[in-house]
Backbone bond lengths (Angstrom), bond angles and torsions (degrees), N, CA, C in turn:
res aa  C-N    CA-C-N  psi(-1)  N-CA   C-N-CA  omega(-1)  CA-C   N-CA-C  phi
1 M - - - 1.446 - - 1.527 109.15 -
2 A 1.317 117.22 137.64 1.457 121.31 -178.39 1.520 110.48 -74.31
3 L 1.317 115.61 142.35 1.457 121.88 178.26 1.523 109.27 -116.14
4 P 1.338 117.65 147.38 1.458 119.14 177.29 1.530 110.51 -70.38
5 K 1.315 116.30 147.81 1.468 120.82 179.87 1.526 111.19 -70.65
6 T 1.335 116.34 -36.89 1.465 120.50 179.95 1.506 109.57 -133.59
7 R 1.301 115.18 160.69 1.453 120.86 179.37 1.530 110.05 -74.68
8 T 1.337 116.90 139.78 1.462 122.34 176.25 1.519 108.57 -94.42
9 S 1.313 116.27 132.34 1.461 120.26 -177.20 1.534 110.48 -67.00
10 R 1.315 115.81 157.85 1.468 119.92 178.48 1.520 111.03 -62.11
11 A 1.332 117.34 -37.93 1.461 121.11 -179.54 1.532 110.45 -61.78
12 N 1.337 116.50 -45.29 1.472 119.60 179.32 1.517 111.15 -66.64
13 T 1.330 117.64 -39.80 1.456 121.39 -179.70 1.527 110.33 -63.59
14 H 1.326 116.49 -46.74 1.466 120.39 -178.47 1.525 111.20 -68.12
15 A 1.316 117.06 -36.31 1.470 119.89 178.58 1.527 110.25 -64.51
16 R 1.315 117.39 -40.83 1.462 121.05 179.33 1.521 110.80 -66.55
17 R 1.321 116.68 -44.99 1.469 120.28 -177.91 1.515 112.40 -68.51
18 S 1.322 117.97 -27.52 1.464 120.73 -177.73 1.523 112.01 -71.42
19 Q 1.341 117.48 -16.76 1.458 121.30 -179.57 1.528 112.25 -79.73
20 W 1.335 117.47 -14.31 1.453 121.50 -177.53 1.518 109.56 -75.00
21 K 1.305 117.54 132.27 1.464 122.18 179.13 1.525 109.35 -130.11
22 A 1.308 116.79 137.99 1.458 121.33 176.06 1.528 109.14 -76.21
23 Q 1.318 116.36 146.27 1.463 121.66 178.72 1.525 109.60 -96.18
24 A 1.330 116.12 138.73 1.453 120.43 175.85 1.531 108.91 -70.01
25 V 1.319 116.50 145.39 1.458 121.96 -179.00 1.527 109.18 -75.10
26 D 1.341 116.39 134.35 1.458 120.68 176.27 1.522 108.80 -76.52
27 L 1.330 116.32 126.28 1.459 120.98 -179.35 1.528 109.94 -100.77
28 A 1.314 115.33 140.91 1.465 121.68 177.75 1.530 108.32 -112.17
29 T 1.314 116.78 142.09 1.460 121.69 176.45 1.519 107.95 -86.93
30 V 1.344 115.95 123.58 1.460 121.62 -172.84 1.526 109.03 -131.13
31 T 1.317 116.68 144.48 1.465 121.95 173.62 1.520 108.51 -101.64
32 T 1.326 116.91 125.15 1.463 121.90 -179.38 1.526 109.90 -80.24
33 P 1.333 117.79 165.76 1.473 119.94 177.73 1.527 113.13 -60.25
34 E 1.335 117.22 -24.54 1.477 120.48 178.54 1.524 112.06 -80.48
35 G 1.329 117.46 -6.66 1.463 121.31 178.12 1.519 113.97 98.89
36 E 1.319 119.23 1.31 1.460 121.99 178.54 1.526 109.64 -76.77
37 T 1.313 116.90 148.91 1.450 122.00 172.93 1.520 107.51 -108.42
38 V 1.328 116.40 120.93 1.465 121.93 -177.49 1.520 110.01 -131.07
39 R 1.339 115.51 158.69 1.462 121.26 175.45 1.521 107.85 -109.32
40 V 1.327 115.87 120.80 1.462 121.95 -177.23 1.528 108.82 -132.22
41 P 1.352 117.77 161.44 1.459 119.58 174.31 1.533 110.56 -58.67
42 Q 1.331 115.76 147.85 1.466 121.30 -175.78 1.525 111.98 -56.47
43 Q 1.341 117.86 -33.77 1.461 120.56 -179.00 1.527 112.13 -64.59
44 L 1.341 117.89 -27.99 1.458 121.02 -177.94 1.525 113.39 -95.63
45 A 1.314 117.82 -4.91 1.462 121.16 -172.14 1.528 112.34 -57.34
46 Q 1.310 117.83 -48.31 1.466 120.43 -177.08 1.524 111.45 -65.51
47 A 1.333 117.72 -39.64 1.456 121.30 179.44 1.524 111.36 -65.40
48 V 1.328 117.21 -37.10 1.474 120.76 178.20 1.513 110.18 -68.73
49 R 1.348 116.93 -41.53 1.480 120.01 179.21 1.522 111.14 -59.82
50 K 1.336 117.21 -38.37 1.454 120.61 -178.35 1.524 113.09 -82.51
51 G 1.331 117.59 -10.96 1.447 121.06 177.95 1.515 114.28 91.07
52 Y 1.341 117.77 10.60 1.478 120.75 -179.65 1.520 111.75 -73.67
53 V 1.347 116.74 -28.78 1.469 122.29 -177.28 1.523 108.22 -115.54
54 K 1.325 116.78 126.03 1.461 121.24 177.89 1.511 109.28 -98.26
55 L 1.349 117.81 131.00 1.458 121.20 179.08 1.495 111.14 -114.51
């Protein structure tokens, strides 16, 4: 495993980590087999359309 050549200060570490932002999940509008229209994450859209996932 690679090791850093020098120690990184707490200020630099915290400044770098503070720039990280979580991304909001993209929602897709899907019609279920029962006829409901729901908004679900894109990864679940196909499963909801086929009726594998109940919401």
